[in-house]
PASETI-871129 format. One record per atom (N, C-alpha, C, O): chain; atom name; x, z, y. Coordinates in steps of 0.05 Angstrom, whole numbers, plus 32768, in hexadecimal, padded with zeros to 4 digits. Atoms other than C-alpha are relative to their C-alpha. Example, Ala and Ser with C-alpha at 12.3 -4.5 7.8 and 13.67 -1.06 7.14 Angstrom:
2
<pt chaine="A" atome="N" x="8012" z="8000" y="7FE8"/>
<pt chaine="A" atome="CA" x="80F6" z="809C" y="7FA6"/>
<pt chaine="A" atome="C" x="8012" z="8000" y="8018"/>
<pt chaine="A" atome="O" x="8027" z="800D" y="8018"/>
<pt chaine="A" atome="N" x="7FF0" z="7FFF" y="7FE8"/>
<pt chaine="A" atome="CA" x="8111" z="808F" y="7FEB"/>
<pt chaine="A" atome="C" x="7FF1" z="800E" y="8016"/>
<pt chaine="A" atome="O" x="7FFB" z="8012" y="802C"/>
This chain:
79
<pt chaine="A" atome="N" x="7FEC" z="7FF8" y="8013"/>
<pt chaine="A" atome="CA" x="7CCB" z="7EA4" y="80C6"/>
<pt chaine="A" atome="C" x="8002" z="7FEB" y="7FEA"/>
<pt chaine="A" atome="O" x="7FEE" z="7FE2" y="7FDF"/>
<pt chaine="A" atome="N" x="7FFB" z="8015" y="8015"/>
<pt chaine="A" atome="CA" x="7CEB" z="7E73" y="8096"/>
<pt chaine="A" atome="C" x="7FFD" z="800C" y="7FE4"/>
<pt chaine="A" atome="O" x="8004" z="8024" y="7FE0"/>
<pt chaine="A" atome="N" x="8001" z="7FF7" y="801C"/>
<pt chaine="A" atome="CA" x="7CDB" z="7E79" y="804C"/>
<pt chaine="A" atome="C" x="801C" z="7FFD" y="7FF4"/>
<pt chaine="A" atome="O" x="802E" z="7FF2" y="8000"/>
<pt chaine="A" atome="N" x="7FE6" z="8000" y="800D"/>
<pt chaine="A" atome="CA" x="7D14" z="7E81" y="801B"/>
<pt chaine="A" atome="C" x="800C" z="7FE5" y="7FFC"/>
<pt chaine="A" atome="O" x="8024" z="7FE1" y="8000"/>
<pt chaine="A" atome="N" x="7FF7" z="801B" y="8005"/>
<pt chaine="A" atome="CA" x="7D19" z="7E38" y="800A"/>
<pt chaine="A" atome="C" x="800A" z="7FF3" y="801A"/>
<pt chaine="A" atome="O" x="801F" z="7FE5" y="801A"/>
<pt chaine="A" atome="N" x="7FF8" z="800A" y="7FE6"/>
<pt chaine="A" atome="CA" x="7D1D" z="7E25" y="8054"/>
<pt chaine="A" atome="C" x="801A" z="800D" y="8009"/>
<pt chaine="A" atome="O" x="802B" z="7FFF" y="8014"/>
<pt chaine="A" atome="N" x="7FE8" z="7FF2" y="7FF8"/>
<pt chaine="A" atome="CA" x="7D52" z="7E5A" y="8060"/>
<pt chaine="A" atome="C" x="8018" z="7FF6" y="7FEF"/>
<pt chaine="A" atome="O" x="802E" z="7FF2" y="7FFA"/>
<pt chaine="A" atome="N" x="7FEA" z="800B" y="8011"/>
<pt chaine="A" atome="CA" x="7D7B" z="7E40" y="8024"/>
<pt chaine="A" atome="C" x="8009" z="7FE5" y="800B"/>
<pt chaine="A" atome="O" x="8021" z="7FE0" y="800D"/>
<pt chaine="A" atome="N" x="7FFA" z="801A" y="7FF6"/>
<pt chaine="A" atome="CA" x="7D77" z="7DF9" y="803F"/>
<pt chaine="A" atome="C" x="8010" z="8001" y="801B"/>
<pt chaine="A" atome="O" x="8022" z="7FF2" y="8020"/>
<pt chaine="A" atome="N" x="7FF3" z="7FFD" y="7FE6"/>
<pt chaine="A" atome="CA" x="7D8C" z="7E11" y="8085"/>
<pt chaine="A" atome="C" x="801D" z="8008" y="7FFC"/>
<pt chaine="A" atome="O" x="802F" z="7FFE" y="8009"/>
<pt chaine="A" atome="N" x="7FE5" z="7FF8" y="8006"/>
<pt chaine="A" atome="CA" x="7DC9" z="7E35" y="8068"/>
<pt chaine="A" atome="C" x="8011" z="7FE9" y="7FF5"/>
<pt chaine="A" atome="O" x="8029" z="7FE7" y="7FFB"/>
<pt chaine="A" atome="N" x="7FF2" z="8017" y="800B"/>
<pt chaine="A" atome="CA" x="7DDC" z="7DF7" y="8041"/>
<pt chaine="A" atome="C" x="8008" z="7FEC" y="8016"/>
<pt chaine="A" atome="O" x="801E" z="7FE1" y="8017"/>
<pt chaine="A" atome="N" x="7FF9" z="8011" y="7FE9"/>
<pt chaine="A" atome="CA" x="7DD8" z="7DCE" y="8081"/>
<pt chaine="A" atome="C" x="8017" z="800B" y="8010"/>
<pt chaine="A" atome="O" x="8027" z="7FFB" y="801A"/>
<pt chaine="A" atome="N" x="7FEA" z="7FF4" y="7FF1"/>
<pt chaine="A" atome="CA" x="7E07" z="7DFF" y="80A4"/>
<pt chaine="A" atome="C" x="801B" z="7FFA" y="7FF2"/>
<pt chaine="A" atome="O" x="802F" z="7FF7" y="7FFF"/>
<pt chaine="A" atome="N" x="7FE7" z="8005" y="800F"/>
<pt chaine="A" atome="CA" x="7E3A" z="7DF2" y="806D"/>
<pt chaine="A" atome="C" x="8007" z="7FE2" y="7FFF"/>
<pt chaine="A" atome="O" x="801E" z="7FDB" y="7FFF"/>
<pt chaine="A" atome="N" x="7FFB" z="801D" y="8005"/>
<pt chaine="A" atome="CA" x="7E32" z="7DA7" y="8066"/>
<pt chaine="A" atome="C" x="7FFF" z="7FEE" y="8018"/>
<pt chaine="A" atome="O" x="800A" z="7FD8" y="8018"/>
<pt chaine="A" atome="N" x="8002" z="8010" y="7FE7"/>
<pt chaine="A" atome="CA" x="7E24" z="7D8F" y="80AD"/>
<pt chaine="A" atome="C" x="801B" z="8000" y="800F"/>
<pt chaine="A" atome="O" x="8028" z="8015" y="8011"/>
<pt chaine="A" atome="N" x="7FE7" z="8002" y="7FF1"/>
<pt chaine="A" atome="CA" x="7E60" z="7D76" y="80D4"/>
<pt chaine="A" atome="C" x="7FF9" z="7FFE" y="801E"/>
<pt chaine="A" atome="O" x="7FE5" z="7FF3" y="8026"/>
<pt chaine="A" atome="N" x="8002" z="8001" y="7FE2"/>
<pt chaine="A" atome="CA" x="7E69" z="7D7E" y="811F"/>
<pt chaine="A" atome="C" x="8002" z="7FE3" y="8008"/>
<pt chaine="A" atome="O" x="8016" z="7FD6" y="8002"/>
<pt chaine="A" atome="N" x="7FFF" z="801C" y="7FFA"/>
<pt chaine="A" atome="CA" x="7E58" z="7D3A" y="813B"/>
<pt chaine="A" atome="C" x="800F" z="7FF7" y="8019"/>
<pt chaine="A" atome="O" x="8012" z="7FDF" y="801E"/>
<pt chaine="A" atome="N" x="7FF3" z="8007" y="7FE6"/>
<pt chaine="A" atome="CA" x="7E7E" z="7D3D" y="817D"/>
<pt chaine="A" atome="C" x="8011" z="8018" y="8009"/>
<pt chaine="A" atome="O" x="8011" z="802D" y="7FFD"/>
<pt chaine="A" atome="N" x="7FF0" z="7FEB" y="7FF3"/>
<pt chaine="A" atome="CA" x="7EAF" z="7D65" y="81A7"/>
<pt chaine="A" atome="C" x="801B" z="8005" y="7FF3"/>
<pt chaine="A" atome="O" x="8024" z="7FF6" y="7FE2"/>
<pt chaine="A" atome="N" x="7FE6" z="7FF8" y="8009"/>
<pt chaine="A" atome="CA" x="7EF0" z="7D88" y="8199"/>
<pt chaine="A" atome="C" x="8002" z="8003" y="7FE2"/>
<pt chaine="A" atome="O" x="8016" z="7FFD" y="7FD5"/>
<pt chaine="A" atome="N" x="8000" z="7FFB" y="801C"/>
<pt chaine="A" atome="CA" x="7EDC" z="7D99" y="8152"/>
<pt chaine="A" atome="C" x="7FF0" z="7FEC" y="7FF0"/>
<pt chaine="A" atome="O" x="7FE5" z="7FF2" y="7FDA"/>
<pt chaine="A" atome="N" x="800E" z="8015" y="800E"/>
<pt chaine="A" atome="CA" x="7EBC" z="7D57" y="813F"/>
<pt chaine="A" atome="C" x="800A" z="7FFD" y="7FE4"/>
<pt chaine="A" atome="O" x="8022" z="7FFB" y="7FDF"/>
<pt chaine="A" atome="N" x="7FFA" z="8003" y="801D"/>
<pt chaine="A" atome="CA" x="7EBA" z="7D4F" y="80F3"/>
<pt chaine="A" atome="C" x="8003" z="801A" y="7FF1"/>
<pt chaine="A" atome="O" x="8004" z="801A" y="7FD8"/>
<pt chaine="A" atome="N" x="7FFE" z="7FE6" y="800E"/>
<pt chaine="A" atome="CA" x="7EC0" z="7D9A" y="80E4"/>
<pt chaine="A" atome="C" x="7FE4" z="8007" y="7FF6"/>
<pt chaine="A" atome="O" x="7FCF" z="8000" y="8002"/>
<pt chaine="A" atome="N" x="8019" z="7FF4" y="8009"/>
<pt chaine="A" atome="CA" x="7E8A" z="7DBA" y="80BA"/>
<pt chaine="A" atome="C" x="7FF8" z="8017" y="8013"/>
<pt chaine="A" atome="O" x="8009" z="8026" y="801C"/>
<pt chaine="A" atome="N" x="8009" z="7FEC" y="7FEC"/>
<pt chaine="A" atome="CA" x="7E60" z="7DE7" y="80E6"/>
<pt chaine="A" atome="C" x="8008" z="801C" y="7FF8"/>
<pt chaine="A" atome="O" x="800F" z="802C" y="8009"/>
<pt chaine="A" atome="N" x="7FFA" z="7FE5" y="8009"/>
<pt chaine="A" atome="CA" x="7E6F" z="7E23" y="80BB"/>
<pt chaine="A" atome="C" x="801E" z="8006" y="8005"/>
<pt chaine="A" atome="O" x="8026" z="801E" y="8004"/>
<pt chaine="A" atome="N" x="7FE3" z="7FFC" y="7FFC"/>
<pt chaine="A" atome="CA" x="7EBA" z="7E19" y="80C9"/>
<pt chaine="A" atome="C" x="8008" z="8000" y="801E"/>
<pt chaine="A" atome="O" x="801F" z="8004" y="8025"/>
<pt chaine="A" atome="N" x="7FFA" z="7FFF" y="7FE3"/>
<pt chaine="A" atome="CA" x="7EB4" z="7E17" y="8115"/>
<pt chaine="A" atome="C" x="800A" z="801C" y="8008"/>
<pt chaine="A" atome="O" x="7FFF" z="8030" y="7FFF"/>
<pt chaine="A" atome="N" x="7FF6" z="7FE6" y="7FF8"/>
<pt chaine="A" atome="CA" x="7EDD" z="7E4E" y="8136"/>
<pt chaine="A" atome="C" x="7FEC" z="800F" y="8012"/>
<pt chaine="A" atome="O" x="7FDE" z="8003" y="8022"/>
<pt chaine="A" atome="N" x="8012" z="7FEF" y="7FF2"/>
<pt chaine="A" atome="CA" x="7EB6" z="7E88" y="8153"/>
<pt chaine="A" atome="C" x="8002" z="7FFD" y="801F"/>
<pt chaine="A" atome="O" x="7FEE" z="7FFD" y="802D"/>
<pt chaine="A" atome="N" x="7FFE" z="8003" y="7FE2"/>
<pt chaine="A" atome="CA" x="7ED4" z="7E80" y="819A"/>
<pt chaine="A" atome="C" x="7FF2" z="7FE6" y="800A"/>
<pt chaine="A" atome="O" x="7FE7" z="7FE6" y="8020"/>
<pt chaine="A" atome="N" x="800E" z="8019" y="7FF9"/>
<pt chaine="A" atome="CA" x="7EB8" z="7E39" y="819C"/>
<pt chaine="A" atome="C" x="7FE2" z="8004" y="8000"/>
<pt chaine="A" atome="O" x="7FD4" z="7FFB" y="8013"/>
<pt chaine="A" atome="N" x="801C" z="7FFA" y="8001"/>
<pt chaine="A" atome="CA" x="7E74" z="7E51" y="8187"/>
<pt chaine="A" atome="C" x="7FF7" z="8013" y="8016"/>
<pt chaine="A" atome="O" x="7FE1" z="8011" y="8021"/>
<pt chaine="A" atome="N" x="8006" z="7FEE" y="7FE9"/>
<pt chaine="A" atome="CA" x="7E77" z="7E89" y="81BB"/>
<pt chaine="A" atome="C" x="7FFF" z="7FF1" y="801A"/>
<pt chaine="A" atome="O" x="7FEE" z="7FF7" y="802B"/>
<pt chaine="A" atome="N" x="8001" z="8011" y="7FE8"/>
<pt chaine="A" atome="CA" x="7E87" z="7E55" y="81F0"/>
<pt chaine="A" atome="C" x="7FE5" z="7FF2" y="8002"/>
<pt chaine="A" atome="O" x="7FD9" z="7FF1" y="8017"/>
<pt chaine="A" atome="N" x="801A" z="800D" y="8000"/>
<pt chaine="A" atome="CA" x="7E4A" z="7E2E" y="81DB"/>
<pt chaine="A" atome="C" x="7FE9" z="8013" y="8006"/>
<pt chaine="A" atome="O" x="7FD6" z="800C" y="8014"/>
<pt chaine="A" atome="N" x="8015" z="7FEC" y="7FFA"/>
<pt chaine="A" atome="CA" x="7E20" z="7E6D" y="81DC"/>
<pt chaine="A" atome="C" x="7FFE" z="8005" y="801E"/>
<pt chaine="A" atome="O" x="7FE8" z="8007" y="8029"/>
<pt chaine="A" atome="N" x="7FFF" z="7FFA" y="7FE3"/>
<pt chaine="A" atome="CA" x="7E36" z="7E7B" y="8224"/>
<pt chaine="A" atome="C" x="7FF6" z="7FE7" y="8010"/>
<pt chaine="A" atome="O" x="7FE8" z="7FEA" y="8024"/>
<pt chaine="A" atome="N" x="8007" z="8019" y="7FF2"/>
<pt chaine="A" atome="CA" x="7E2D" z="7E31" y="8239"/>
<pt chaine="A" atome="C" x="7FE3" z="7FF9" y="7FFB"/>
<pt chaine="A" atome="O" x="7FD5" z="7FED" y="800C"/>
<pt chaine="A" atome="N" x="801B" z="8009" y="8009"/>
<pt chaine="A" atome="CA" x="7DEC" z="7E27" y="8213"/>
<pt chaine="A" atome="C" x="8002" z="7FEC" y="7FEA"/>
<pt chaine="A" atome="O" x="8010" z="7FD7" y="7FED"/>
<pt chaine="A" atome="N" x="7FFF" z="8012" y="8017"/>
<pt chaine="A" atome="CA" x="7DE3" z="7E07" y="81CF"/>
<pt chaine="A" atome="C" x="7FF0" z="7FE7" y="8008"/>
<pt chaine="A" atome="O" x="7FDD" z="7FE8" y="8018"/>
<pt chaine="A" atome="N" x="800F" z="8019" y="7FFB"/>
<pt chaine="A" atome="CA" x="7DCB" z="7DBE" y="81CF"/>
<pt chaine="A" atome="C" x="7FE3" z="8003" y="7FF5"/>
<pt chaine="A" atome="O" x="7FDE" z="8015" y="7FE5"/>
<pt chaine="A" atome="N" x="801B" z="8000" y="800A"/>
<pt chaine="A" atome="CA" x="7D81" z="7DB1" y="81C3"/>
<pt chaine="A" atome="C" x="7FFF" z="7FF2" y="7FE5"/>
<pt chaine="A" atome="O" x="8012" z="7FE3" y="7FDE"/>
<pt chaine="A" atome="N" x="8005" z="800D" y="8019"/>
<pt chaine="A" atome="CA" x="7D67" z="7D9A" y="8181"/>
<pt chaine="A" atome="C" x="800D" z="800E" y="7FE8"/>
<pt chaine="A" atome="O" x="8016" z="8024" y="7FEA"/>
<pt chaine="A" atome="N" x="7FF6" z="7FF5" y="8019"/>
<pt chaine="A" atome="CA" x="7D7F" z="7DA4" y="813A"/>
<pt chaine="A" atome="C" x="801C" z="800A" y="8002"/>
<pt chaine="A" atome="O" x="8022" z="8020" y="7FF8"/>
<pt chaine="A" atome="N" x="7FE5" z="7FF7" y="7FFE"/>
<pt chaine="A" atome="CA" x="7DC9" z="7DA7" y="814A"/>
<pt chaine="A" atome="C" x="8003" z="801A" y="800F"/>
<pt chaine="A" atome="O" x="8012" z="802B" y="8007"/>
<pt chaine="A" atome="N" x="7FFF" z="7FE7" y="7FF1"/>
<pt chaine="A" atome="CA" x="7DBE" z="7DDD" y="817D"/>
<pt chaine="A" atome="C" x="7FF6" z="8018" y="7FEF"/>
<pt chaine="A" atome="O" x="8001" z="802E" y="7FF1"/>
<pt chaine="A" atome="N" x="800B" z="7FEB" y="8012"/>
<pt chaine="A" atome="CA" x="7D95" z="7E05" y="814A"/>
<pt chaine="A" atome="C" x="8016" z="8008" y="7FEB"/>
<pt chaine="A" atome="O" x="801A" z="8020" y="7FE6"/>
<pt chaine="A" atome="N" x="7FEC" z="7FFB" y="8014"/>
<pt chaine="A" atome="CA" x="7DCC" z="7DFE" y="8116"/>
<pt chaine="A" atome="C" x="8018" z="800F" y="800D"/>
<pt chaine="A" atome="O" x="8022" z="8022" y="8001"/>
<pt chaine="A" atome="N" x="7FE9" z="7FF2" y="7FF2"/>
<pt chaine="A" atome="CA" x="7E04" z="7E12" y="8148"/>
<pt chaine="A" atome="C" x="7FF8" z="801C" y="8007"/>
<pt chaine="A" atome="O" x="8009" z="802E" y="8004"/>
<pt chaine="A" atome="N" x="8009" z="7FE5" y="7FFA"/>
<pt chaine="A" atome="CA" x="7DDB" z="7E4E" y="815E"/>
<pt chaine="A" atome="C" x="8000" z="8011" y="7FE7"/>
<pt chaine="A" atome="O" x="8008" z="8028" y="7FE8"/>
<pt chaine="A" atome="N" x="8001" z="7FF2" y="8019"/>
<pt chaine="A" atome="CA" x="7DD1" z="7E62" y="8116"/>
<pt chaine="A" atome="C" x="801B" z="8008" y="7FF7"/>
<pt chaine="A" atome="O" x="801F" z="801F" y="7FEF"/>
<pt chaine="A" atome="N" x="7FE4" z="7FFA" y="8009"/>
<pt chaine="A" atome="CA" x="7E1B" z="7E5E" y="8104"/>
<pt chaine="A" atome="C" x="800D" z="8014" y="8012"/>
<pt chaine="A" atome="O" x="801C" z="8026" y="800A"/>
<pt chaine="A" atome="N" x="7FF6" z="7FEC" y="7FED"/>
<pt chaine="A" atome="CA" x="7E2B" z="7E84" y="8143"/>
<pt chaine="A" atome="C" x="7FF7" z="801C" y="7FF9"/>
<pt chaine="A" atome="O" x="8007" z="802F" y="7FF9"/>
<pt chaine="A" atome="N" x="800B" z="7FE6" y="8007"/>
<pt chaine="A" atome="CA" x="7DFD" z="7EBD" y="812F"/>
<pt chaine="A" atome="C" x="800C" z="800B" y="7FE6"/>
<pt chaine="A" atome="O" x="8011" z="8023" y="7FE3"/>
<pt chaine="A" atome="N" x="7FF4" z="7FF8" y="801A"/>
<pt chaine="A" atome="CA" x="7E18" z="7EBE" y="80E8"/>
<pt chaine="A" atome="C" x="801C" z="800B" y="8005"/>
<pt chaine="A" atome="O" x="8023" z="8020" y="7FFA"/>
<pt chaine="A" atome="N" x="7FE4" z="7FF7" y="7FFC"/>
<pt chaine="A" atome="CA" x="7E60" z="7EC3" y="8100"/>
<pt chaine="A" atome="C" x="8001" z="8019" y="8012"/>
<pt chaine="A" atome="O" x="8011" z="802B" y="800D"/>
<pt chaine="A" atome="N" x="8001" z="7FE9" y="7FEE"/>
<pt chaine="A" atome="CA" x="7E4F" z="7EF4" y="8138"/>
<pt chaine="A" atome="C" x="7FFA" z="801A" y="7FF1"/>
<pt chaine="A" atome="O" x="8005" z="802F" y="7FF7"/>
<pt chaine="A" atome="N" x="8008" z="7FE9" y="8010"/>
<pt chaine="A" atome="CA" x="7E30" z="7F23" y="8105"/>
<pt chaine="A" atome="C" x="800E" z="8004" y="7FE6"/>
<pt chaine="A" atome="O" x="8006" z="8014" y="7FD6"/>
<pt chaine="A" atome="N" x="7FF0" z="7FFD" y="8019"/>
<pt chaine="A" atome="CA" x="7E65" z="7F1B" y="80CF"/>
<pt chaine="A" atome="C" x="7FF3" z="7FF9" y="7FE6"/>
<pt chaine="A" atome="O" x="7FF7" z="8006" y="7FD2"/>
<pt chaine="A" atome="N" x="800F" z="8007" y="8018"/>
<pt chaine="A" atome="CA" x="7E37" z="7EF9" y="809E"/>
<pt chaine="A" atome="C" x="800A" z="7FE6" y="7FF3"/>
<pt chaine="A" atome="O" x="7FFC" z="7FDA" y="7FE3"/>
<pt chaine="A" atome="N" x="7FF4" z="8019" y="800C"/>
<pt chaine="A" atome="CA" x="7E65" z="7EBF" y="808A"/>
<pt chaine="A" atome="C" x="7FFF" z="8001" y="7FE2"/>
<pt chaine="A" atome="O" x="7FFE" z="7FEC" y="7FD5"/>
<pt chaine="A" atome="N" x="8000" z="7FFD" y="801E"/>
<pt chaine="A" atome="CA" x="7E65" z="7EDB" y="8043"/>
<pt chaine="A" atome="C" x="7FE6" z="7FF3" y="7FF4"/>
<pt chaine="A" atome="O" x="7FE6" z="7FEC" y="7FDD"/>
<pt chaine="A" atome="N" x="8018" z="800D" y="800B"/>
<pt chaine="A" atome="CA" x="7E1E" z="7EBF" y="803C"/>
<pt chaine="A" atome="C" x="8005" z="7FE3" y="7FFB"/>
<pt chaine="A" atome="O" x="7FF7" z="7FD7" y="7FEA"/>
<pt chaine="A" atome="N" x="7FFA" z="801D" y="8002"/>
<pt chaine="A" atome="CA" x="7E3B" z="7E79" y="8043"/>
<pt chaine="A" atome="C" x="8014" z="7FFA" y="7FEA"/>
<pt chaine="A" atome="O" x="8016" z="7FE4" y="7FE0"/>
<pt chaine="A" atome="N" x="7FEA" z="8004" y="8013"/>
<pt chaine="A" atome="CA" x="7E75" z="7E82" y="8012"/>
<pt chaine="A" atome="C" x="7FF6" z="7FF3" y="7FE6"/>
<pt chaine="A" atome="O" x="8001" z="7FDF" y="7FDE"/>
<pt chaine="A" atome="N" x="8008" z="800D" y="8019"/>
<pt chaine="A" atome="CA" x="7E4F" z="7E73" y="7FD1"/>
<pt chaine="A" atome="C" x="7FF4" z="7FE4" y="8004"/>
<pt chaine="A" atome="O" x="7FF8" z="7FD3" y="7FF3"/>
<pt chaine="A" atome="N" x="800B" z="801B" y="7FFA"/>
<pt chaine="A" atome="CA" x="7E2C" z="7E37" y="7FF1"/>
<pt chaine="A" atome="C" x="8017" z="7FED" y="8005"/>
<pt chaine="A" atome="O" x="8017" z="7FD6" y="7FFC"/>
<pt chaine="A" atome="N" x="7FE8" z="800F" y="7FFA"/>
<pt chaine="A" atome="CA" x="7E6F" z="7E1E" y="800B"/>
<pt chaine="A" atome="C" x="800F" z="7FF9" y="7FE6"/>
<pt chaine="A" atome="O" x="8017" z="7FE2" y="7FE3"/>
<pt chaine="A" atome="N" x="7FF2" z="8005" y="8019"/>
<pt chaine="A" atome="CA" x="7E8F" z="7E25" y="7FC6"/>
<pt chaine="A" atome="C" x="7FF0" z="7FEC" y="7FEF"/>
<pt chaine="A" atome="O" x="7FFC" z="7FDA" y="7FE3"/>
<pt chaine="A" atome="N" x="8010" z="8012" y="800F"/>
<pt chaine="A" atome="CA" x="7E55" z="7E01" y="7FA5"/>
<pt chaine="A" atome="C" x="8002" z="7FE3" y="800C"/>
<pt chaine="A" atome="O" x="8004" z="7FCF" y="7FFD"/>
<pt chaine="A" atome="N" x="7FFE" z="801A" y="7FF3"/>
<pt chaine="A" atome="CA" x="7E5A" z="7DC8" y="7FD8"/>
<pt chaine="A" atome="C" x="801B" z="7FF3" y="7FFA"/>
<pt chaine="A" atome="O" x="801D" z="7FDB" y="7FF7"/>
<pt chaine="A" atome="N" x="7FE5" z="800B" y="8006"/>
<pt chaine="A" atome="CA" x="7EA5" z="7DC1" y="7FCB"/>
<pt chaine="A" atome="C" x="8003" z="7FF7" y="7FE4"/>
<pt chaine="A" atome="O" x="8014" z="7FE6" y="7FDE"/>
<pt chaine="A" atome="N" x="7FFF" z="8009" y="801D"/>
<pt chaine="A" atome="CA" x="7E99" z="7DBA" y="7F80"/>
<pt chaine="A" atome="C" x="7FF4" z="7FE5" y="7FFB"/>
<pt chaine="A" atome="O" x="7FF9" z="7FD9" y="7FE7"/>
<pt chaine="A" atome="N" x="800D" z="801A" y="8003"/>
<pt chaine="A" atome="CA" x="7E6F" z="7D7C" y="7F8B"/>
<pt chaine="A" atome="C" x="8012" z="7FE9" y="8004"/>
<pt chaine="A" atome="O" x="800A" z="7FD2" y="8002"/>
């Protein structure tokens, strides 16, 4: 189980990391459409950190928890 600081950093990564390849290259992971993430879920997420981040954003969107990212996204946009 991640501690609170690790969870906070993980959520920040979901907002600030950009998709490095594919149809949505350059998009922030938190902005990827749910059908694309569902396709990845069915196909299998890549290994490594990117796969973990994609799986996390998929679960967040699947469970309607995007509101958790909103304040982080707003703070990132103010910078």
